[in-house]
MOPAC internal coordinates of N, CA, C and O (Angstrom, degrees):
PM7 1SCF
backbone

  N    0.0000 0     0.00 0     0.00 0    0    0    0
  C    1.5119 1     0.00 0     0.00 0    1    0    0
  C    1.5726 1   101.01 1     0.00 0    2    1    0
  O    1.2310 1   123.44 1   -43.35 1    3    2    1
  N    1.4145 1   111.02 1   136.65 1    3    2    1
  C    1.3485 1   118.43 1   172.56 1    5    3    2
  C    1.5729 1   113.74 1  -108.66 1    6    5    3
  O    1.2310 1   118.78 1   -35.33 1    7    6    5
  N    1.4144 1   119.92 1   144.67 1    7    6    5
  C    1.3183 1   118.19 1  -178.24 1    9    7    6
  C    1.5211 1   105.87 1  -134.56 1   10    9    7
  O    1.2310 1   122.82 1   -36.20 1   11   10    9
  N    1.3654 1   112.20 1   143.80 1   11   10    9
  C    1.4711 1   119.90 1  -178.26 1   13   11   10
  C    1.5941 1   105.94 1  -126.19 1   14   13   11
  O    1.2310 1   121.28 1   -42.64 1   15   14   13
  N    1.2521 1   115.15 1   137.36 1   15   14   13
  C    1.4525 1   119.70 1   177.05 1   17   15   14
  C    1.6168 1   106.02 1  -126.92 1   18   17   15
  O    1.2310 1   123.21 1   -54.68 1   19   18   17
  N    1.3355 1   111.46 1   125.32 1   19   18   17
  C    1.5290 1   118.14 1  -177.27 1   21   19   18
  C    1.6488 1   104.80 1  -125.34 1   22   21   19
  O    1.2310 1   121.68 1   -48.29 1   23   22   21
  N    1.3123 1   114.39 1   131.71 1   23   22   21
  C    1.4351 1   116.39 1   169.16 1   25   23   22
  C    1.5020 1   110.69 1  -121.19 1   26   25   23
  O    1.2310 1   119.08 1   -32.89 1   27   26   25
  N    1.2942 1   119.37 1   147.11 1   27   26   25
  C    1.4180 1   120.48 1  -179.00 1   29   27   26
  C    1.5832 1   106.09 1  -164.61 1   30   29   27
  O    1.2310 1   121.03 1    -5.87 1   31   30   29
  N    1.3671 1   115.64 1   174.13 1   31   30   29
  C    1.4862 1   116.03 1  -171.83 1   33   31   30
  C    1.5958 1   100.80 1  -129.87 1   34   33   31
  O    1.2310 1   121.79 1   -28.94 1   35   34   33
  N    1.3920 1   114.18 1   151.06 1   35   34   33
  C    1.4244 1   123.33 1   166.05 1   37   35   34
  C    1.5442 1   107.62 1  -132.58 1   38   37   35
  O    1.2310 1   121.07 1   -16.52 1   39   38   37
  N    1.2453 1   115.56 1   163.48 1   39   38   37
  C    1.4354 1   122.17 1   177.47 1   41   39   38
  C    1.4143 1   105.60 1  -121.81 1   42   41   39
  O    1.2310 1   119.89 1   -57.59 1   43   42   41
  N    1.3479 1   117.82 1   122.41 1   43   42   41
  C    1.5356 1   125.20 1  -175.96 1   45   43   42
  C    1.5079 1   110.14 1  -148.52 1   46   45   43
  O    1.2310 1   120.83 1   -25.25 1   47   46   45
  N    1.2994 1   116.02 1   154.75 1   47   46   45
  C    1.4811 1   122.10 1   173.47 1   49   47   46
  C    1.5629 1   106.56 1  -107.46 1   50   49   47
  O    1.2310 1   121.95 1   -14.19 1   51   50   49
  N    1.3478 1   113.87 1   165.81 1   51   50   49
  C    1.5427 1   119.19 1   176.05 1   53   51   50
  C    1.4845 1   101.55 1  -169.68 1   54   53   51
  O    1.2310 1   124.21 1   -14.79 1   55   54   53
  N    1.3994 1   109.53 1   165.21 1   55   54   53
  C    1.3774 1   121.55 1   166.15 1   57   55   54
  C    1.4570 1   109.29 1  -137.60 1   58   57   55
  O    1.2310 1   119.97 1   -33.41 1   59   58   57
  N    1.3175 1   117.67 1   146.59 1   59   58   57
  C    1.4116 1   116.95 1  -173.33 1   61   59   58
  C    1.5722 1   115.62 1  -107.10 1   62   61   59
  O    1.2310 1   122.79 1   -35.61 1   63   62   61
  N    1.1992 1   112.26 1   144.39 1   63   62   61
  C    1.5646 1   119.71 1   173.06 1   65   63   62
  C    1.5607 1   109.56 1   -90.43 1   66   65   63
  O    1.2310 1   118.69 1   -74.54 1   67   66   65
  N    1.2842 1   120.10 1   105.46 1   67   66   65
  C    1.3893 1   121.59 1  -172.31 1   69   67   66
  C    1.6105 1   106.76 1  -121.38 1   70   69   67
  O    1.2310 1   123.00 1   -19.43 1   71   70   69
  N    1.2689 1   111.86 1   160.57 1   71   70   69
  C    1.4275 1   119.79 1   168.40 1   73   71   70
  C    1.5450 1   121.67 1   -96.51 1   74   73   71
  O    1.2310 1   125.66 1  -155.60 1   75   74   73
  N    1.3475 1   106.73 1    24.40 1   75   74   73
  C    1.4547 1   113.95 1   176.34 1   77   75   74
  C    1.4910 1   106.81 1  -156.30 1   78   77   75
  O    1.2310 1   119.11 1   -24.29 1   79   78   77
  N    1.4162 1   119.31 1   155.71 1   79   78   77
  C    1.4005 1   121.39 1   178.25 1   81   79   78
  C    1.5293 1   112.62 1   -56.92 1   82   81   79
  O    1.2310 1   122.05 1   -45.39 1   83   82   81
  N    1.3286 1   113.69 1   134.61 1   83   82   81
  C    1.5946 1   115.49 1   176.13 1   85   83   82
  C    1.4338 1   103.41 1  -163.01 1   86   85   83
  O    1.2310 1   119.19 1   -30.31 1   87   86   85
  N    1.4190 1   119.14 1   149.69 1   87   86   85
  C    1.3418 1   129.69 1   175.94 1   89   87   86
  C    1.6888 1   107.52 1   -67.17 1   90   89   87
  O    1.2310 1   121.80 1   158.91 1   91   90   89
  N    1.2850 1   114.16 1   -21.09 1   91   90   89
  C    1.3568 1   117.59 1  -177.28 1   93   91   90
  C    1.5318 1   111.45 1   -73.50 1   94   93   91
  O    1.2310 1   120.55 1   172.25 1   95   94   93
  N    1.1229 1   116.56 1    -7.75 1   95   94   93
  C    1.5138 1   120.63 1   173.30 1   97   95   94
  C    1.4497 1   113.27 1   -71.63 1   98   97   95
  O    1.2310 1   119.75 1   162.77 1   99   98   97
  N    1.3930 1   118.09 1   -17.23 1   99   98   97
  C    1.3255 1   123.21 1   176.69 1  101   99   98
  C    1.5768 1   110.14 1   -96.25 1  102  101   99
  O    1.2310 1   121.39 1   -28.10 1  103  102  101
  N    1.3854 1   114.94 1   151.90 1  103  102  101
  C    1.3858 1   117.76 1  -173.26 1  105  103  102
  C    1.5984 1   111.79 1   -65.24 1  106  105  103
  O    1.2310 1   121.85 1   -50.35 1  107  106  105
  N    1.3580 1   114.07 1   129.65 1  107  106  105
  C    1.4548 1   116.84 1  -179.79 1  109  107  106
  C    1.5052 1   110.61 1  -149.49 1  110  109  107
  O    1.2310 1   115.81 1    -9.67 1  111  110  109
  N    1.1701 1   125.56 1   170.33 1  111  110  109
  C    1.4477 1   125.55 1  -176.63 1  113  111  110
  C    1.5448 1   115.58 1  -125.94 1  114  113  111
  O    1.2310 1   121.49 1   -18.44 1  115  114  113
  N    1.3277 1   114.76 1   161.56 1  115  114  113
  C    1.4147 1   121.80 1  -179.37 1  117  115  114
  C    1.5783 1   105.90 1  -139.29 1  118  117  115
  O    1.2310 1   120.54 1   -19.56 1  119  118  117
  N    1.3885 1   116.58 1   160.44 1  119  118  117
  C    1.3427 1   120.77 1   165.29 1  121  119  118
  C    1.6169 1    97.27 1  -104.61 1  122  121  119
  O    1.2310 1   119.99 1   -73.63 1  123  122  121
  N    1.3341 1   117.62 1   106.37 1  123  122  121
  C    1.4703 1   121.85 1  -173.06 1  125  123  122
  C    1.4768 1   104.48 1   -86.35 1  126  125  123
  O    1.2310 1   120.80 1   -47.48 1  127  126  125
  N    1.3197 1   116.07 1   132.52 1  127  126  125
  C    1.4981 1   126.57 1   174.26 1  129  127  126
  C    1.6091 1   105.14 1  -101.58 1  130  129  127
  O    1.2310 1   122.87 1   -59.39 1  131  130  129
  N    1.3095 1   112.10 1   120.61 1  131  130  129
  C    1.5042 1   112.26 1  -175.35 1  133  131  130
  C    1.5396 1   104.53 1  -126.17 1  134  133  131
  O    1.2310 1   123.17 1   -39.05 1  135  134  133
  N    1.3305 1   111.52 1   140.95 1  135  134  133
  C    1.4560 1   122.95 1   175.95 1  137  135  134
  C    1.5583 1   106.75 1  -133.10 1  138  137  135
  O    1.2310 1   124.18 1   -53.71 1  139  138  137
  N    1.3407 1   109.59 1   126.29 1  139  138  137
  C    1.3530 1   120.30 1  -174.92 1  141  139  138
  C    1.5730 1   106.51 1  -119.90 1  142  141  139
  O    1.2310 1   122.13 1   -31.58 1  143  142  141
  N    1.3958 1   113.53 1   148.42 1  143  142  141
  C    1.5209 1   123.05 1  -176.79 1  145  143  142
  C    1.4761 1   107.09 1  -125.13 1  146  145  143
  O    1.2310 1   122.16 1   -56.70 1  147  146  145
  N    1.3401 1   113.46 1   123.30 1  147  146  145
  C    1.4465 1   117.74 1   176.59 1  149  147  146
  C    1.4611 1   114.93 1  -117.22 1  150  149  147
  O    1.2310 1   117.44 1   -33.83 1  151  150  149
  N    1.2950 1   122.47 1   146.17 1  151  150  149
  C    1.5102 1   126.54 1   176.52 1  153  151  150
  C    1.5149 1   113.12 1  -135.60 1  154  153  151
  O    1.2310 1   123.45 1   -33.67 1  155  154  153
  N    1.2882 1   110.99 1   146.33 1  155  154  153
  C    1.5314 1   119.37 1   178.30 1  157  155  154
  C    1.5838 1   111.79 1  -159.40 1  158  157  155
  O    1.2310 1   124.53 1   -43.02 1  159  158  157
  N    1.2244 1   108.90 1   136.98 1  159  158  157
  C    1.4630 1   116.39 1   170.69 1  161  159  158
  C    1.4975 1   114.38 1   -58.12 1  162  161  159
  O    1.2310 1   121.78 1   136.39 1  163  162  161
  N    1.3538 1   114.20 1   -43.61 1  163  162  161
  C    1.5133 1   123.95 1  -172.63 1  165  163  162
  C    1.5034 1   106.35 1  -128.09 1  166  165  163
  O    1.2310 1   123.96 1   -21.94 1  167  166  165
  N    1.3017 1   110.00 1   158.06 1  167  166  165
  C    1.5187 1   127.60 1  -176.01 1  169  167  166
  C    1.5194 1   106.91 1  -104.08 1  170  169  167
  O    1.2310 1   121.21 1   -30.67 1  171  170  169
  N    1.2873 1   115.29 1   149.33 1  171  170  169
  C    1.5382 1   120.37 1   179.14 1  173  171  170
  C    1.5063 1   108.30 1   -74.91 1  174  173  171
  O    1.2310 1   121.71 1    -5.28 1  175  174  173
  N    1.2370 1   114.33 1   174.72 1  175  174  173
  C    1.4945 1   121.99 1  -179.78 1  177  175  174
  C    1.5494 1   116.66 1   -50.26 1  178  177  175
  O    1.2310 1   120.43 1   157.31 1  179  178  177
  N    1.3785 1   116.79 1   -22.69 1  179  178  177
  C    1.4002 1   123.34 1   177.82 1  181  179  178
  C    1.4389 1   112.59 1   -92.22 1  182  181  179
  O    1.2310 1   118.80 1  -175.86 1  183  182  181
  N    1.3157 1   119.89 1     4.14 1  183  182  181
  C    1.4792 1   125.16 1  -174.12 1  185  183  182
  C    1.4449 1   116.68 1    74.69 1  186  185  183
  O    1.2310 1   117.20 1  -150.49 1  187  186  185
  N    1.2632 1   122.94 1    29.51 1  187  186  185
  C    1.3835 1   120.82 1  -174.43 1  189  187  186
  C    1.6884 1   104.11 1  -136.46 1  190  189  187
  O    1.2310 1   123.47 1   -14.81 1  191  190  189
  N    1.3742 1   110.95 1   165.19 1  191  190  189
  C    1.4799 1   116.37 1   173.96 1  193  191  190
  C    1.5587 1   100.59 1   -79.49 1  194  193  191
  O    1.2310 1   121.09 1   121.79 1  195  194  193
  N    1.3279 1   115.52 1   -58.21 1  195  194  193
  C    1.5157 1   125.05 1   176.45 1  197  195  194
  C    1.4967 1   107.51 1  -155.18 1  198  197  195
  O    1.2310 1   122.75 1   -41.88 1  199  198  197
  N    1.3692 1   112.34 1   138.12 1  199  198  197
  C    1.5062 1   113.57 1   175.97 1  201  199  198
  C    1.4422 1   116.01 1   -59.13 1  202  201  199
  O    1.2310 1   120.93 1   -42.03 1  203  202  201
  N    1.3889 1   115.83 1   137.97 1  203  202  201
  C    1.5302 1   120.30 1   177.42 1  205  203  202
  C    1.3375 1   113.90 1   -54.27 1  206  205  203
  O    1.2310 1   118.75 1   144.88 1  207  206  205
  N    1.3274 1   119.98 1   -35.12 1  207  206  205
  C    1.6044 1   119.49 1  -179.52 1  209  207  206
  C    1.5488 1   108.76 1   -71.81 1  210  209  207
  O    1.2310 1   118.16 1   140.92 1  211  210  209
  N    1.2159 1   121.11 1   -39.08 1  211  210  209
  C    1.4566 1   124.36 1   179.00 1  213  211  210
  C    1.4990 1   109.28 1   -60.86 1  214  213  211
  O    1.2310 1   119.49 1   137.16 1  215  214  213
  N    1.3262 1   118.58 1   -42.84 1  215  214  213
  C    1.6022 1   122.79 1   179.55 1  217  215  214
  C    1.4803 1   103.56 1   -56.60 1  218  217  215
  O    1.2310 1   119.03 1   120.63 1  219  218  217
  N    1.2394 1   119.45 1   -59.37 1  219  218  217
  C    1.5530 1   121.56 1  -171.86 1  221  219  218
  C    1.5822 1   108.91 1   -65.35 1  222  221  219
  O    1.2310 1   119.82 1   148.21 1  223  222  221
  N    1.2496 1   117.96 1   -31.79 1  223  222  221
  C    1.4961 1   121.38 1  -174.49 1  225  223  222
  C    1.5841 1   106.66 1   -71.21 1  226  225  223
  O    1.2310 1   119.43 1   133.34 1  227  226  225
  N    1.3497 1   118.70 1   -46.66 1  227  226  225
  C    1.3965 1   124.79 1   177.97 1  229  227  226
  C    1.4711 1   116.13 1   -52.60 1  230  229  227
  O    1.2310 1   120.54 1   141.46 1  231  230  229
  N    1.2885 1   116.57 1   -38.54 1  231  230  229
  C    1.4643 1   123.86 1  -179.27 1  233  231  230
  C    1.5173 1   108.77 1   -84.50 1  234  233  231
  O    1.2310 1   122.70 1   123.30 1  235  234  233
  N    1.3963 1   112.44 1   -56.70 1  235  234  233
  C    1.5023 1   117.98 1  -174.07 1  237  235  234
  C    1.5709 1   114.63 1   -58.55 1  238  237  235
  O    1.2310 1   122.16 1   146.70 1  239  238  237
  N    1.3399 1   113.46 1   -33.30 1  239  238  237
  C    1.4890 1   111.68 1  -178.72 1  241  239  238
  C    1.4920 1   116.92 1   -65.81 1  242  241  239
  O    1.2310 1   120.59 1   156.97 1  243  242  241
  N    1.2765 1   116.48 1   -23.03 1  243  242  241
  C    1.5163 1   124.22 1   179.44 1  245  243  242
  C    1.5394 1   110.55 1   -97.70 1  246  245  243
  O    1.2310 1   116.67 1   148.68 1  247  246  245
  N    1.2579 1   123.94 1   -31.32 1  247  246  245
  C    1.3729 1   123.95 1  -164.02 1  249  247  246
  C    1.5652 1   114.68 1  -116.86 1  250  249  247
  O    1.2310 1   121.94 1   148.18 1  251  250  249
  N    1.3412 1   113.89 1   -31.82 1  251  250  249
  C    1.5576 1   117.36 1  -174.54 1  253  251  250
  C    1.4351 1   109.73 1   -63.57 1  254  253  251
  O    1.2310 1   116.43 1   -42.10 1  255  254  253
  N    1.3788 1   124.40 1   137.90 1  255  254  253
  C    1.4160 1   133.27 1  -178.44 1  257  255  254
  C    1.4569 1   117.93 1    50.79 1  258  257  255
  O    1.2310 1   121.51 1  -143.54 1  259  258  257
  N    1.4191 1   114.71 1    36.46 1  259  258  257
  C    1.4393 1   125.06 1  -170.23 1  261  259  258
  C    1.6475 1   103.78 1  -118.16 1  262  261  259
  O    1.2310 1   121.16 1   -24.65 1  263  262  261
  N    1.3416 1   115.39 1   155.35 1  263  262  261
  C    1.4562 1   116.71 1   155.58 1  265  263  262
  C    1.5584 1   109.03 1   -82.73 1  266  265  263
  O    1.2310 1   119.72 1   -65.29 1  267  266  265
  N    1.1591 1   118.14 1   114.71 1  267  266  265
  C    1.6097 1   122.43 1  -174.72 1  269  267  266
  C    1.5873 1   110.97 1   -55.22 1  270  269  267
  O    1.2310 1   124.49 1   141.67 1  271  270  269
  N    1.2704 1   108.99 1   -38.33 1  271  270  269
  C    1.4651 1   108.08 1  -178.81 1  273  271  270
  C    1.6099 1   116.29 1   -67.95 1  274  273  271
  O    1.2310 1   119.71 1   164.01 1  275  274  273
  N    1.2893 1   118.16 1   -15.99 1  275  274  273
  C    1.3405 1   126.79 1   177.76 1  277  275  274
  C    1.5762 1   113.67 1   -84.23 1  278  277  275
  O    1.2310 1   121.47 1   159.78 1  279  278  277
  N    1.4202 1   114.79 1   -20.22 1  279  278  277
  C    1.4377 1   114.28 1  -176.16 1  281  279  278
  C    1.5047 1   110.53 1  -121.78 1  282  281  279
  O    1.2310 1   118.12 1   178.44 1  283  282  281
  N    1.2456 1   121.18 1    -1.56 1  283  282  281
  C    1.4435 1   127.11 1  -177.91 1  285  283  282
  C    1.5567 1   106.54 1  -116.37 1  286  285  283
  O    1.2310 1   121.26 1   -30.91 1  287  286  285
  N    1.3524 1   115.20 1   149.09 1  287  286  285
  C    1.5120 1   116.33 1   178.34 1  289  287  286
  C    1.5341 1   110.14 1  -106.07 1  290  289  287
  O    1.2310 1   118.75 1  -149.53 1  291  290  289
  N    1.3424 1   119.99 1    30.47 1  291  290  289
  C    1.4481 1   121.54 1  -177.89 1  293  291  290
  C    1.5758 1   103.40 1  -143.73 1  294  293  291
  O    1.2310 1   121.84 1    -8.98 1  295  294  293
  N    1.2833 1   114.08 1   171.02 1  295  294  293
  C    1.4741 1   119.54 1  -177.62 1  297  295  294
  C    1.4453 1   103.46 1   -80.35 1  298  297  295
  O    1.2310 1   118.94 1   -61.45 1  299  298  297
  N    1.3446 1   119.62 1   118.55 1  299  298  297
  C    1.5057 1   127.35 1  -170.81 1  301  299  298
  C    1.5802 1   113.30 1   -79.29 1  302  301  299
  O    1.2310 1   122.46 1  -118.04 1  303  302  301
  N    1.2917 1   112.90 1    61.96 1  303  302  301
  C    1.5164 1   119.57 1   168.73 1  305  303  302
  C    1.5875 1   106.96 1   -73.12 1  306  305  303
  O    1.2310 1   120.86 1   -22.90 1  307  306  305
  N    1.2793 1   115.96 1   157.10 1  307  306  305
  C    1.4856 1   119.30 1   169.49 1  309  307  306
  C    1.4072 1   115.96 1   -51.42 1  310  309  307
  O    1.2310 1   123.48 1   139.40 1  311  310  309
  N    1.4439 1   110.94 1   -40.60 1  311  310  309
  C    1.5798 1   113.32 1   176.52 1  313  311  310
  C    1.4919 1   109.77 1   -61.69 1  314  313  311
  O    1.2310 1   119.68 1   119.67 1  315  314  313
  N    1.3813 1   118.21 1   -60.33 1  315  314  313
  C    1.4449 1   112.92 1   177.35 1  317  315  314
  C    1.4581 1   123.36 1   -48.67 1  318  317  315
  O    1.2310 1   122.76 1   139.89 1  319  318  317
  N    1.3547 1   112.31 1   -40.11 1  319  318  317
  C    1.4100 1   120.06 1   174.20 1  321  319  318
  C    1.5928 1   114.48 1   -56.18 1  322  321  319
  O    1.2310 1   122.44 1   138.24 1  323  322  321
  N    1.2357 1   112.93 1   -41.76 1  323  322  321
  C    1.4946 1   119.41 1   175.63 1  325  323  322
  C    1.5219 1   112.18 1   -56.68 1  326  325  323
  O    1.2310 1   121.11 1   127.61 1  327  326  325
  N    1.3076 1   115.47 1   -52.39 1  327  326  325
  C    1.4199 1   121.09 1   178.87 1  329  327  326
  C    1.5157 1   109.64 1   -62.12 1  330  329  327
  O    1.2310 1   119.90 1   134.23 1  331  330  329
  N    1.2734 1   117.80 1   -45.77 1  331  330  329
  C    1.4965 1   118.16 1  -178.57 1  333  331  330
  C    1.5278 1   109.48 1   -58.47 1  334  333  331
  O    1.2310 1   117.10 1   129.35 1  335  334  333
  N    1.3706 1   123.13 1   -50.65 1  335  334  333
  C    1.3726 1   129.67 1   179.51 1  337  335  334
  C    1.5621 1   107.03 1   -55.15 1  338  337  335
  O    1.2310 1   118.54 1   129.97 1  339  338  337
  N    1.3074 1   120.38 1   -50.03 1  339  338  337
  C    1.4672 1   119.96 1   176.68 1  341  339  338
  C    1.4920 1   113.83 1   -53.65 1  342  341  339
  O    1.2310 1   122.85 1   134.46 1  343  342  341
  N    1.3819 1   112.14 1   -45.54 1  343  342  341
  C    1.5831 1   113.23 1  -179.61 1  345  343  342
  C    1.6005 1   107.22 1   -69.77 1  346  345  343
  O    1.2310 1   117.38 1   148.28 1  347  346  345
  N    1.2587 1   122.60 1   -31.72 1  347  346  345
  C    1.3893 1   115.00 1   179.83 1  349  347  346
  C    1.5609 1   116.80 1   -66.12 1  350  349  347
  O    1.2310 1   121.33 1   159.96 1  351  350  349
  N    1.3207 1   115.06 1   -20.04 1  351  350  349
  C    1.4326 1   124.40 1  -176.79 1  353  351  350
  C    1.4134 1   110.32 1  -102.57 1  354  353  351
  O    1.2310 1   116.19 1  -165.28 1  355  354  353
  N    1.3308 1   124.84 1    14.72 1  355  354  353
  C    1.4317 1   129.24 1   179.05 1  357  355  354
  C    1.5813 1   107.67 1   -67.35 1  358  357  355
  O    1.2310 1   122.57 1   -28.39 1  359  358  357
  N    1.3242 1   112.68 1   151.61 1  359  358  357
  C    1.5000 1   128.89 1     7.07 1  361  359  358
  C    1.5021 1   114.17 1   -94.13 1  362  361  359
  O    1.2310 1   121.28 1  -175.14 1  363  362  361
  N    1.3981 1   115.16 1     4.86 1  363  362  361
  C    1.5983 1   114.80 1  -173.37 1  365  363  362
  C    1.5186 1   112.85 1   -88.18 1  366  365  363
  O    1.2310 1   120.22 1   154.37 1  367  366  365
  N    1.1974 1   117.18 1   -25.63 1  367  366  365
  C    1.4912 1   117.35 1  -175.64 1  369  367  366
  C    1.6227 1   112.24 1   -71.47 1  370  369  367
  O    1.2310 1   119.71 1   -51.58 1  371  370  369
  N    1.1522 1   118.16 1   128.42 1  371  370  369
  C    1.4859 1   117.00 1   179.71 1  373  371  370
  C    1.5393 1   108.38 1  -123.25 1  374  373  371
  O    1.2310 1   119.93 1   172.12 1  375  374  373
  N    1.4364 1   117.74 1    -7.88 1  375  374  373
  C    1.4154 1   116.45 1   177.98 1  377  375  374
  C    1.6152 1   109.42 1  -157.25 1  378  377  375
  O    1.2310 1   122.33 1   -41.33 1  379  378  377
  N    1.2608 1   113.14 1   138.67 1  379  378  377
  C    1.5123 1   121.92 1  -178.21 1  381  379  378
  C    1.5624 1   107.10 1  -129.12 1  382  381  379
  O    1.2310 1   116.27 1   -42.35 1  383  382  381
  N    1.1939 1   124.69 1   137.65 1  383  382  381
  C    1.4005 1   132.42 1   175.14 1  385  383  382
  C    1.5572 1   109.28 1  -120.25 1  386  385  383
  O    1.2310 1   118.77 1   -61.89 1  387  386  385
  N    1.3148 1   119.95 1   118.11 1  387  386  385
  C    1.4278 1   124.99 1   177.02 1  389  387  386
  C    1.5353 1   108.87 1  -114.18 1  390  389  387
  O    1.2310 1   123.50 1   -63.32 1  391  390  389
  N    1.3277 1   110.88 1   116.68 1  391  390  389
  C    1.5118 1   115.84 1   173.67 1  393  391  390
  C    1.5081 1   109.81 1  -108.36 1  394  393  391
  O    1.2310 1   120.35 1   -65.44 1  395  394  393
  N    1.4620 1   116.93 1   114.56 1  395  394  393
  C    1.3803 1   117.73 1  -174.70 1  397  395  394
  C    1.5724 1   111.62 1   -91.55 1  398  397  395
  O    1.2310 1   122.16 1   165.24 1  399  398  397
  N    1.4036 1   113.47 1   -14.76 1  399  398  397
  C    1.4936 1   115.92 1   172.39 1  401  399  398
  C    1.5482 1   106.04 1  -166.10 1  402  401  399
  O    1.2310 1   122.05 1   -13.66 1  403  402  401
  N    1.2885 1   113.69 1   166.34 1  403  402  401
  C    1.4514 1   117.03 1   178.36 1  405  403  402
  C    1.4730 1   115.14 1   -47.12 1  406  405  403
  O    1.2310 1   119.63 1   -58.20 1  407  406  405
  N    1.2630 1   118.31 1   121.80 1  407  406  405
  C    1.4911 1   121.94 1   177.56 1  409  407  406
  C    1.4886 1   114.81 1    82.42 1  410  409  407
  O    1.2310 1   119.50 1  -171.88 1  411  410  409
  N    1.3484 1   118.56 1     8.12 1  411  410  409
  C    1.4465 1   123.82 1   178.38 1  413  411  410
  C    1.5135 1   114.20 1  -127.65 1  414  413  411
  O    1.2310 1   119.81 1   -90.54 1  415  414  413
  N    1.3250 1   117.96 1    89.46 1  415  414  413
  C    1.4798 1   120.18 1  -177.98 1  417  415  414
  C    1.5620 1   105.70 1  -121.81 1  418  417  415
  O    1.2310 1   123.26 1   -37.59 1  419  418  417
  N    1.3497 1   111.35 1   142.41 1  419  418  417
  C    1.4440 1   121.07 1   174.37 1  421  419  418
  C    1.6340 1   105.58 1  -120.34 1  422  421  419
  O    1.2310 1   120.99 1   -39.66 1  423  422  421
  N    1.3426 1   115.71 1   140.34 1  423  422  421
  C    1.4890 1   119.64 1   177.62 1  425  423  422
  C    1.4205 1   110.32 1  -123.78 1  426  425  423
  O    1.2310 1   120.25 1   -30.20 1  427  426  425
  N    1.3493 1   117.12 1   149.80 1  427  426  425
  C    1.4702 1   120.87 1   166.31 1  429  427  426
  C    1.3909 1   106.57 1  -122.53 1  430  429  427
  O    1.2310 1   118.83 1   -48.98 1  431  430  429
  N    1.2752 1   119.83 1   131.02 1  431  430  429
  C    1.4666 1   124.61 1   178.27 1  433  431  430
  C    1.4981 1   108.24 1  -129.85 1  434  433  431
  O    1.2310 1   120.51 1   -59.45 1  435  434  433
  N    1.4008 1   116.63 1   120.55 1  435  434  433
  C    1.3769 1   123.70 1  -175.73 1  437  435  434
  C    1.6154 1   109.87 1   -66.12 1  438  437  435
  O    1.2310 1   122.53 1   -37.08 1  439  438  437
  N    1.4111 1   112.77 1   142.92 1  439  438  437
  C    1.3114 1   117.62 1   179.13 1  441  439  438
  C    1.5864 1   104.87 1   -77.80 1  442  441  439
  O    1.2310 1   123.17 1   -40.71 1  443  442  441
  N    1.3652 1   111.54 1   139.29 1  443  442  441
  C    1.4086 1   119.99 1   163.88 1  445  443  442
  C    1.4466 1   118.18 1  -126.76 1  446  445  443
  O    1.2310 1   120.82 1   -60.08 1  447  446  445
  N    1.3076 1   116.04 1   119.92 1  447  446  445
  C    1.5073 1   126.16 1  -172.38 1  449  447  446
  C    1.4917 1   109.74 1    61.36 1  450  449  447
  O    1.2310 1   117.52 1  -139.60 1  451  450  449
  N    1.2516 1   122.33 1    40.40 1  451  450  449
  C    1.4592 1   126.83 1   171.40 1  453  451  450
  C    1.5558 1   110.48 1    85.66 1  454  453  451
  O    1.2310 1   120.64 1  -173.86 1  455  454  453
  N    1.3209 1   116.38 1     6.14 1  455  454  453
  C    1.4719 1   119.14 1  -175.92 1  457  455  454
  C    1.5706 1   110.55 1  -108.80 1  458  457  455
  O    1.2310 1   120.10 1   180.00 1  459  458  457

């Protein structure tokens, strides 16, 4: 089994739809630190799971320097963003960590065999 771990940063703004009063309901921005984890039993013809540059490009092209509410069709919480990123890097990505600020990280980990 091969594993690849890639970390990168994007800058993006968002506002959250919440069922309680919060300053996060107003538009604000973050320098999001993203770490993705990919696995594969086999490598492609170039000897990789996926090129590091391609990983960053797939996510950055859609999200970097954007208002997330304008480009995504869900409430852009860190948790929802982690799942979205994991899905965008399918079928190899099984985990995505999204840190929106120091001490605040959300992770999405795909279930495997019900776990």
